[in-house]
Biopython code that builds the backbone (N, CA, C, O; Angstrom):
import numpy as np
from Bio.PDB.StructureBuilder import StructureBuilder

atoms = [
    (1, "UNK", "N", (-10.752, -25.636, 3.480)),
    (1, "UNK", "CA", (-11.992, -25.098, 3.985)),
    (1, "UNK", "C", (-11.941, -24.965, 5.497)),
    (1, "UNK", "O", (-12.484, -24.011, 6.054)),
    (2, "UNK", "N", (-11.293, -25.916, 6.172)),
    (2, "UNK", "CA", (-11.212, -25.883, 7.627)),
    (2, "UNK", "C", (-10.134, -24.921, 8.096)),
    (2, "UNK", "O", (-9.241, -24.535, 7.342)),
    (3, "UNK", "N", (-10.245, -24.553, 9.345)),
    (3, "UNK", "CA", (-9.277, -23.645, 9.951)),
    (3, "UNK", "C", (-8.403, -24.457, 10.881)),
    (3, "UNK", "O", (-8.905, -25.151, 11.766)),
    (4, "UNK", "N", (-7.095, -24.374, 10.686)),
    (4, "UNK", "CA", (-6.195, -25.139, 11.531)),
    (4, "UNK", "C", (-5.925, -24.399, 12.834)),
    (4, "UNK", "O", (-6.183, -23.200, 12.949)),
    (5, "UNK", "N", (-5.406, -25.127, 13.808)),
    (5, "UNK", "CA", (-5.089, -24.521, 15.107)),
    (5, "UNK", "C", (-3.986, -23.482, 14.955)),
    (5, "UNK", "O", (-3.947, -22.498, 15.693)),
    (6, "UNK", "N", (-3.093, -23.704, 14.000)),
    (6, "UNK", "CA", (-2.008, -22.747, 13.782)),
    (6, "UNK", "C", (-2.562, -21.386, 13.366)),
    (6, "UNK", "O", (-2.076, -20.352, 13.822)),
    (7, "UNK", "N", (-3.584, -21.384, 12.498)),
    (7, "UNK", "CA", (-4.187, -20.124, 12.059)),
    (7, "UNK", "C", (-4.874, -19.396, 13.201)),
    (7, "UNK", "O", (-4.863, -18.166, 13.246)),
    (8, "UNK", "N", (-5.469, -20.136, 14.119)),
    (8, "UNK", "CA", (-6.165, -19.511, 15.239)),
    (8, "UNK", "C", (-5.193, -18.899, 16.241)),
    (8, "UNK", "O", (-5.550, -17.953, 16.943)),
    (9, "UNK", "N", (-3.977, -19.422, 16.320)),
    (9, "UNK", "CA", (-3.024, -18.986, 17.328)),
    (9, "UNK", "C", (-2.042, -17.934, 16.831)),
    (9, "UNK", "O", (-1.139, -17.537, 17.568)),
    (10, "UNK", "N", (-2.201, -17.481, 15.602)),
    (10, "UNK", "CA", (-1.285, -16.455, 15.091)),
    (10, "UNK", "C", (-1.473, -15.164, 15.853)),
    (10, "UNK", "O", (-2.588, -14.806, 16.233)),
    (11, "UNK", "N", (-0.366, -14.467, 16.074)),
    (11, "UNK", "CA", (-0.441, -13.233, 16.856)),
    (11, "UNK", "C", (-0.750, -12.012, 16.001)),
    (11, "UNK", "O", (-1.111, -10.967, 16.541)),
    (12, "UNK", "N", (-0.621, -12.114, 14.707)),
    (12, "UNK", "CA", (-0.879, -10.966, 13.847)),
    (12, "UNK", "C", (0.343, -10.098, 13.623)),
    (12, "UNK", "O", (0.236, -9.013, 13.052)),
    (13, "UNK", "N", (1.498, -10.557, 14.063)),
    (13, "UNK", "CA", (2.720, -9.764, 13.924)),
    (13, "UNK", "C", (3.077, -9.541, 12.465)),
    (13, "UNK", "O", (3.473, -8.441, 12.081)),
    (14, "UNK", "N", (2.938, -10.577, 11.651)),
    (14, "UNK", "CA", (3.261, -10.418, 10.228)),
    (14, "UNK", "C", (2.363, -9.395, 9.562)),
    (14, "UNK", "O", (2.830, -8.596, 8.749)),
    (15, "UNK", "N", (1.083, -9.408, 9.895)),
    (15, "UNK", "CA", (0.155, -8.434, 9.322)),
    (15, "UNK", "C", (0.501, -7.020, 9.767)),
    (15, "UNK", "O", (0.443, -6.076, 8.980)),
    (16, "UNK", "N", (0.862, -6.889, 11.039)),
    (16, "UNK", "CA", (1.216, -5.578, 11.589)),
    (16, "UNK", "C", (2.462, -5.029, 10.885)),
    (16, "UNK", "O", (2.495, -3.865, 10.487)),
    (17, "UNK", "N", (3.482, -5.875, 10.736)),
    (17, "UNK", "CA", (4.722, -5.451, 10.075)),
    (17, "UNK", "C", (4.442, -5.115, 8.613)),
    (17, "UNK", "O", (4.951, -4.117, 8.104)),
    (18, "UNK", "N", (3.639, -5.934, 7.929)),
    (18, "UNK", "CA", (3.307, -5.659, 6.533)),
    (18, "UNK", "C", (2.627, -4.305, 6.389)),
    (18, "UNK", "O", (2.957, -3.538, 5.485)),
    (19, "UNK", "N", (1.680, -4.006, 7.276)),
    (19, "UNK", "CA", (0.987, -2.721, 7.191)),
    (19, "UNK", "C", (1.948, -1.560, 7.404)),
    (19, "UNK", "O", (1.838, -0.536, 6.730)),
    (20, "UNK", "N", (2.879, -1.704, 8.322)),
    (20, "UNK", "CA", (3.836, -0.621, 8.574)),
    (20, "UNK", "C", (4.765, -0.421, 7.382)),
    (20, "UNK", "O", (5.057, 0.715, 7.007)),
    (21, "UNK", "N", (5.231, -1.513, 6.785)),
    (21, "UNK", "CA", (6.099, -1.414, 5.607)),
    (21, "UNK", "C", (5.324, -0.803, 4.443)),
    (21, "UNK", "O", (5.845, 0.065, 3.742)),
    (22, "UNK", "N", (4.096, -1.245, 4.233)),
    (22, "UNK", "CA", (3.276, -0.701, 3.149)),
    (22, "UNK", "C", (3.018, 0.786, 3.355)),
    (22, "UNK", "O", (3.121, 1.569, 2.410)),
    (23, "UNK", "N", (2.686, 1.181, 4.569)),
    (23, "UNK", "CA", (2.442, 2.597, 4.851)),
    (23, "UNK", "C", (3.704, 3.429, 4.656)),
    (23, "UNK", "O", (3.636, 4.557, 4.167)),
    (24, "UNK", "N", (4.852, 2.878, 5.036)),
    (24, "UNK", "CA", (6.118, 3.579, 4.827)),
    (24, "UNK", "C", (6.381, 3.778, 3.336)),
    (24, "UNK", "O", (6.777, 4.867, 2.920)),
    (25, "UNK", "N", (6.165, 2.738, 2.529)),
    (25, "UNK", "CA", (6.385, 2.852, 1.086)),
    (25, "UNK", "C", (5.426, 3.849, 0.446)),
    (25, "UNK", "O", (5.818, 4.596, -0.450)),
    (26, "UNK", "N", (4.174, 3.867, 0.895)),
    (26, "UNK", "CA", (3.205, 4.824, 0.361)),
    (26, "UNK", "C", (3.645, 6.251, 0.679)),
    (26, "UNK", "O", (3.588, 7.127, -0.184)),
    (27, "UNK", "N", (4.081, 6.482, 1.911)),
    (27, "UNK", "CA", (4.560, 7.825, 2.293)),
    (27, "UNK", "C", (5.817, 8.200, 1.519)),
    (27, "UNK", "O", (5.963, 9.345, 1.091)),
    (28, "UNK", "N", (6.729, 7.240, 1.337)),
    (28, "UNK", "CA", (7.954, 7.505, 0.587)),
    (28, "UNK", "C", (7.630, 7.845, -0.864)),
    (28, "UNK", "O", (8.246, 8.743, -1.438)),
    (29, "UNK", "N", (6.670, 7.140, -1.464)),
    (29, "UNK", "CA", (6.265, 7.445, -2.834)),
    (29, "UNK", "C", (5.671, 8.847, -2.911)),
    (29, "UNK", "O", (5.980, 9.600, -3.834)),
    (30, "UNK", "N", (4.827, 9.202, -1.953)),
    (30, "UNK", "CA", (4.199, 10.531, -1.960)),
    (30, "UNK", "C", (5.251, 11.628, -1.829)),
    (30, "UNK", "O", (5.180, 12.643, -2.522)),
    (31, "UNK", "N", (6.214, 11.428, -0.952)),
    (31, "UNK", "CA", (7.287, 12.422, -0.788)),
    (31, "UNK", "C", (8.103, 12.533, -2.069)),
    (31, "UNK", "O", (8.437, 13.636, -2.502)),
    (32, "UNK", "N", (8.426, 11.385, -2.680)),
    (32, "UNK", "CA", (9.184, 11.383, -3.933)),
    (32, "UNK", "C", (8.416, 12.101, -5.034)),
    (32, "UNK", "O", (8.986, 12.911, -5.765)),
    (33, "UNK", "N", (7.131, 11.810, -5.154)),
    (33, "UNK", "CA", (6.316, 12.424, -6.200)),
    (33, "UNK", "C", (6.189, 13.934, -5.987)),
    (33, "UNK", "O", (6.372, 14.710, -6.925)),
    (34, "UNK", "N", (5.881, 14.346, -4.771)),
    (34, "UNK", "CA", (5.722, 15.779, -4.489)),
    (34, "UNK", "C", (7.030, 16.523, -4.705)),
    (34, "UNK", "O", (7.034, 17.618, -5.267)),
    (35, "UNK", "N", (8.136, 15.943, -4.266)),
    (35, "UNK", "CA", (9.444, 16.573, -4.468)),
    (35, "UNK", "C", (9.760, 16.706, -5.953)),
    (35, "UNK", "O", (10.238, 17.750, -6.396)),
    (36, "UNK", "N", (9.499, 15.662, -6.717)),
    (36, "UNK", "CA", (9.753, 15.703, -8.156)),
    (36, "UNK", "C", (8.900, 16.765, -8.837)),
    (36, "UNK", "O", (9.386, 17.498, -9.697)),
    (37, "UNK", "N", (7.640, 16.847, -8.457)),
    (37, "UNK", "CA", (6.752, 17.854, -9.053)),
    (37, "UNK", "C", (7.226, 19.259, -8.699)),
    (37, "UNK", "O", (7.231, 20.147, -9.552)),
    (38, "UNK", "N", (7.621, 19.463, -7.455)),
    (38, "UNK", "CA", (8.073, 20.795, -7.047)),
    (38, "UNK", "C", (9.388, 21.189, -7.714)),
    (38, "UNK", "O", (9.585, 22.356, -8.056)),
    (39, "UNK", "N", (10.285, 20.228, -7.899)),
    (39, "UNK", "CA", (11.581, 20.542, -8.509)),
    (39, "UNK", "C", (11.482, 20.736, -10.018)),
    (39, "UNK", "O", (12.170, 21.591, -10.575)),
    (40, "UNK", "N", (10.640, 19.957, -10.683)),
    (40, "UNK", "CA", (10.550, 20.056, -12.142)),
    (40, "UNK", "C", (9.474, 21.020, -12.608)),
    (40, "UNK", "O", (9.526, 21.488, -13.745)),
    (41, "UNK", "N", (8.513, 21.327, -11.773)),
    (41, "UNK", "CA", (7.426, 22.271, -12.078)),
    (41, "UNK", "C", (6.840, 22.052, -13.476)),
    (41, "UNK", "O", (6.984, 22.909, -14.348)),
    (42, "UNK", "N", (6.181, 20.914, -13.691)),
    (42, "UNK", "CA", (5.603, 20.652, -15.016)),
    (42, "UNK", "C", (4.463, 21.621, -15.327)),
    (42, "UNK", "O", (3.616, 21.904, -14.480)),
    (43, "UNK", "N", (4.464, 22.120, -16.560)),
    (43, "UNK", "CA", (3.435, 23.084, -16.956)),
    (43, "UNK", "C", (2.566, 22.596, -18.112)),
    (43, "UNK", "O", (1.457, 23.093, -18.307)),
    (44, "UNK", "N", (3.064, 21.628, -18.877)),
    (44, "UNK", "CA", (2.276, 21.114, -19.991)),
    (44, "UNK", "C", (2.219, 19.587, -19.926)),
    (44, "UNK", "O", (2.824, 18.970, -19.049)),
    (45, "UNK", "N", (1.499, 18.999, -20.849)),
    (45, "UNK", "CA", (1.290, 17.555, -20.841)),
    (45, "UNK", "C", (2.593, 16.778, -21.009)),
    (45, "UNK", "O", (2.779, 15.745, -20.367)),
    (46, "UNK", "N", (3.477, 17.250, -21.844)),
    (46, "UNK", "CA", (4.759, 16.568, -22.061)),
    (46, "UNK", "C", (5.609, 16.569, -20.794)),
    (46, "UNK", "O", (6.295, 15.589, -20.500)),
    (47, "UNK", "N", (5.564, 17.649, -20.057)),
    (47, "UNK", "CA", (6.315, 17.714, -18.797)),
    (47, "UNK", "C", (5.758, 16.721, -17.782)),
    (47, "UNK", "O", (6.513, 16.074, -17.057)),
    (48, "UNK", "N", (4.431, 16.606, -17.734)),
    (48, "UNK", "CA", (3.816, 15.651, -16.818)),
    (48, "UNK", "C", (4.145, 14.221, -17.228)),
    (48, "UNK", "O", (4.411, 13.374, -16.375)),
    (49, "UNK", "N", (4.128, 13.950, -18.525)),
    (49, "UNK", "CA", (4.466, 12.602, -19.001)),
    (49, "UNK", "C", (5.912, 12.267, -18.699)),
    (49, "UNK", "O", (6.239, 11.112, -18.427)),
    (50, "UNK", "N", (6.786, 13.269, -18.744)),
    (50, "UNK", "CA", (8.205, 13.043, -18.473)),
    (50, "UNK", "C", (8.447, 12.613, -17.026)),
    (50, "UNK", "O", (9.448, 11.961, -16.729)),
    (51, "UNK", "N", (7.537, 12.973, -16.134)),
    (51, "UNK", "CA", (7.686, 12.551, -14.736)),
    (51, "UNK", "C", (7.611, 11.033, -14.597)),
    (51, "UNK", "O", (8.256, 10.451, -13.725)),
    (52, "UNK", "N", (6.826, 10.398, -15.457)),
    (52, "UNK", "CA", (6.573, 8.968, -15.333)),
    (52, "UNK", "C", (7.376, 8.119, -16.315)),
    (52, "UNK", "O", (7.124, 6.919, -16.431)),
    (53, "UNK", "N", (8.321, 8.704, -17.012)),
    (53, "UNK", "CA", (9.118, 7.964, -17.992)),
    (53, "UNK", "C", (10.176, 7.059, -17.356)),
    (53, "UNK", "O", (10.349, 5.935, -17.826)),
    (54, "UNK", "N", (10.893, 7.489, -16.310)),
    (54, "UNK", "CA", (11.957, 6.631, -15.766)),
    (54, "UNK", "C", (11.418, 5.277, -15.286)),
    (54, "UNK", "O", (10.373, 5.199, -14.640)),
    (55, "UNK", "N", (12.157, 4.220, -15.617)),
    (55, "UNK", "CA", (11.725, 2.872, -15.261)),
    (55, "UNK", "C", (11.658, 2.684, -13.747)),
    (55, "UNK", "O", (10.778, 1.983, -13.247)),
    (56, "UNK", "N", (12.588, 3.308, -13.014)),
    (56, "UNK", "CA", (12.563, 3.151, -11.556)),
    (56, "UNK", "C", (11.275, 3.719, -10.970)),
    (56, "UNK", "O", (10.745, 3.180, -9.998)),
    (57, "UNK", "N", (10.766, 4.810, -11.558)),
    (57, "UNK", "CA", (9.534, 5.406, -11.045)),
    (57, "UNK", "C", (8.321, 4.546, -11.391)),
    (57, "UNK", "O", (7.385, 4.433, -10.599)),
    (58, "UNK", "N", (8.344, 3.942, -12.575)),
    (58, "UNK", "CA", (7.253, 3.044, -12.966)),
    (58, "UNK", "C", (7.204, 1.830, -12.040)),
    (58, "UNK", "O", (6.134, 1.441, -11.572)),
    (59, "UNK", "N", (8.372, 1.235, -11.779)),
    (59, "UNK", "CA", (8.429, 0.062, -10.901)),
    (59, "UNK", "C", (8.029, 0.415, -9.474)),
    (59, "UNK", "O", (7.280, -0.319, -8.830)),
    (60, "UNK", "N", (8.535, 1.543, -8.984)),
    (60, "UNK", "CA", (8.214, 1.991, -7.631)),
    (60, "UNK", "C", (6.721, 2.274, -7.503)),
    (60, "UNK", "O", (6.106, 1.911, -6.501)),
    (61, "UNK", "N", (6.138, 2.916, -8.503)),
    (61, "UNK", "CA", (4.705, 3.219, -8.479)),
    (61, "UNK", "C", (3.871, 1.940, -8.519)),
    (61, "UNK", "O", (2.864, 1.832, -7.820)),
    (62, "UNK", "N", (4.287, 0.977, -9.330)),
    (62, "UNK", "CA", (3.570, -0.292, -9.414)),
    (62, "UNK", "C", (3.647, -1.047, -8.093)),
    (62, "UNK", "O", (2.647, -1.590, -7.623)),
    (63, "UNK", "N", (4.832, -1.081, -7.500)),
    (63, "UNK", "CA", (5.012, -1.749, -6.214)),
    (63, "UNK", "C", (4.151, -1.096, -5.133)),
    (63, "UNK", "O", (3.507, -1.787, -4.344)),
    (64, "UNK", "N", (4.145, 0.225, -5.100)),
    (64, "UNK", "CA", (3.350, 0.944, -4.100)),
    (64, "UNK", "C", (1.860, 0.711, -4.332)),
    (64, "UNK", "O", (1.107, 0.558, -3.370)),
    (65, "UNK", "N", (1.428, 0.683, -5.574)),
    (65, "UNK", "CA", (0.018, 0.416, -5.873)),
    (65, "UNK", "C", (-0.377, -0.989, -5.422)),
    (65, "UNK", "O", (-1.461, -1.183, -4.871)),
    (66, "UNK", "N", (0.493, -1.962, -5.652)),
    (66, "UNK", "CA", (0.242, -3.326, -5.206)),
    (66, "UNK", "C", (0.162, -3.391, -3.681)),
    (66, "UNK", "O", (-0.757, -3.996, -3.128)),
    (67, "UNK", "N", (1.125, -2.768, -3.009)),
    (67, "UNK", "CA", (1.137, -2.764, -1.547)),
    (67, "UNK", "C", (-0.078, -2.035, -0.987)),
    (67, "UNK", "O", (-0.634, -2.460, 0.026)),
    (68, "UNK", "N", (-0.499, -0.950, -1.624)),
    (68, "UNK", "CA", (-1.678, -0.210, -1.159)),
    (68, "UNK", "C", (-2.933, -1.075, -1.289)),
    (68, "UNK", "O", (-3.784, -1.072, -0.399)),
    (69, "UNK", "N", (-3.048, -1.809, -2.387)),
    (69, "UNK", "CA", (-4.194, -2.697, -2.559)),
    (69, "UNK", "C", (-4.221, -3.815, -1.528)),
    (69, "UNK", "O", (-5.264, -4.102, -0.941)),
    (70, "UNK", "N", (-3.064, -4.449, -1.309)),
    (70, "UNK", "CA", (-2.992, -5.512, -0.306)),
    (70, "UNK", "C", (-3.235, -4.966, 1.095)),
    (70, "UNK", "O", (-3.879, -5.613, 1.922)),
    (71, "UNK", "N", (-2.714, -3.770, 1.354)),
    (71, "UNK", "CA", (-2.908, -3.133, 2.653)),
    (71, "UNK", "C", (-4.388, -2.855, 2.901)),
    (71, "UNK", "O", (-4.881, -3.070, 4.008)),
    (72, "UNK", "N", (-5.094, -2.382, 1.887)),
    (72, "UNK", "CA", (-6.520, -2.093, 2.064)),
    (72, "UNK", "C", (-7.328, -3.375, 2.229)),
    (72, "UNK", "O", (-8.304, -3.395, 2.979)),
    (73, "UNK", "N", (-6.935, -4.450, 1.538)),
    (73, "UNK", "CA", (-7.619, -5.727, 1.726)),
    (73, "UNK", "C", (-7.413, -6.247, 3.146)),
    (73, "UNK", "O", (-8.349, -6.746, 3.772)),
    (74, "UNK", "N", (-6.197, -6.130, 3.646)),
    (74, "UNK", "CA", (-5.902, -6.566, 5.008)),
    (74, "UNK", "C", (-6.664, -5.724, 6.023)),
    (74, "UNK", "O", (-7.181, -6.257, 7.005)),
    (75, "UNK", "N", (-6.736, -4.431, 5.798)),
    (75, "UNK", "CA", (-7.478, -3.551, 6.710)),
    (75, "UNK", "C", (-8.962, -3.905, 6.703)),
    (75, "UNK", "O", (-9.594, -3.942, 7.759)),
    (76, "UNK", "N", (-9.518, -4.163, 5.537)),
    (76, "UNK", "CA", (-10.924, -4.568, 5.460)),
    (76, "UNK", "C", (-11.176, -5.882, 6.168)),
    (76, "UNK", "O", (-12.192, -6.045, 6.843)),
    (77, "UNK", "N", (-10.254, -6.822, 6.016)),
    (77, "UNK", "CA", (-10.375, -8.104, 6.707)),
    (77, "UNK", "C", (-10.326, -7.906, 8.220)),
    (77, "UNK", "O", (-11.105, -8.517, 8.951)),
    (78, "UNK", "N", (-9.417, -7.056, 8.690)),
    (78, "UNK", "CA", (-9.315, -6.809, 10.129)),
    (78, "UNK", "C", (-10.567, -6.132, 10.671)),
    (78, "UNK", "O", (-11.055, -6.499, 11.740)),
    (79, "UNK", "N", (-11.082, -5.162, 9.956)),
    (79, "UNK", "CA", (-12.312, -4.494, 10.397)),
    (79, "UNK", "C", (-13.471, -5.485, 10.401)),
    (79, "UNK", "O", (-14.275, -5.513, 11.332)),
    (80, "UNK", "N", (-13.544, -6.290, 9.356)),
    (80, "UNK", "CA", (-14.619, -7.271, 9.278)),
    (80, "UNK", "C", (-14.584, -8.287, 10.398)),
    (80, "UNK", "O", (-15.630, -8.653, 10.932)),
    (81, "UNK", "N", (-13.402, -8.749, 10.764)),
    (81, "UNK", "CA", (-13.318, -9.758, 11.822)),
    (81, "UNK", "C", (-13.368, -9.147, 13.212)),
    (81, "UNK", "O", (-13.724, -9.840, 14.166)),
    (82, "UNK", "N", (-13.026, -7.885, 13.357)),
    (82, "UNK", "CA", (-13.052, -7.252, 14.678)),
    (82, "UNK", "C", (-14.423, -6.698, 15.043)),
    (82, "UNK", "O", (-14.837, -6.798, 16.198)),
    (83, "UNK", "N", (-15.130, -6.120, 14.086)),
    (83, "UNK", "CA", (-16.342, -5.378, 14.412)),
    (83, "UNK", "C", (-17.634, -5.987, 13.898)),
    (83, "UNK", "O", (-18.710, -5.652, 14.393)),
    (84, "UNK", "N", (-17.552, -6.862, 12.928)),
    (84, "UNK", "CA", (-18.770, -7.470, 12.391)),
    (84, "UNK", "C", (-18.901, -8.862, 12.994)),
    (84, "UNK", "O", (-18.087, -9.748, 12.731)),
    (85, "UNK", "N", (-19.917, -9.037, 13.792)),
    (85, "UNK", "CA", (-20.129, -10.315, 14.474)),
    (85, "UNK", "C", (-21.418, -10.949, 13.963)),
    (85, "UNK", "O", (-22.401, -10.261, 13.683)),
    (86, "UNK", "N", (-21.392, -12.251, 13.851)),
    (86, "UNK", "CA", (-22.575, -12.998, 13.448)),
    (86, "UNK", "C", (-23.442, -13.178, 14.691)),
    (86, "UNK", "O", (-22.960, -13.665, 15.713)),
    (87, "UNK", "N", (-24.714, -12.791, 14.615)),
    (87, "UNK", "CA", (-25.568, -12.961, 15.798)),
    (87, "UNK", "C", (-25.725, -14.437, 16.158)),
    (87, "UNK", "O", (-25.930, -15.291, 15.296)),
    (88, "UNK", "N", (-25.624, -14.704, 17.438)),
    (88, "UNK", "CA", (-25.702, -16.099, 17.904)),
    (88, "UNK", "C", (-27.124, -16.527, 18.169)),
    (88, "UNK", "O", (-27.361, -17.668, 18.565)),
]
sb = StructureBuilder()
sb.init_structure("model")
sb.init_model(0)
sb.init_chain("A")
sb.init_seg("    ")
for serial, (resi, resn, name, xyz) in enumerate(atoms, 1):
    if name == "N":
        sb.init_residue(resn, " ", resi, " ")
    sb.init_atom(name, np.array(xyz, "f"), 0.0, 1.0, " ", f" {name:<3s}", serial, name[0])
structure = sb.get_structure()
């Protein structure tokens, strides 16, 4: 429940690096997805389903979704602690 001195003195470097890695993975996933769609040009439901069949794409999509969720939670926490102040 208490806040230690170590937590107060953190520089935020880990959070900054995490956000950059997460943003890079999100962009890489988007580029991969758009490239795959443009190269395969799916026209029916079976073609669209075939895009998501490879296990590497399922794992990559799951990882990116997890990172995007954690990234948004971290961003909300940063906005909340930077801009929302309790009146004294």
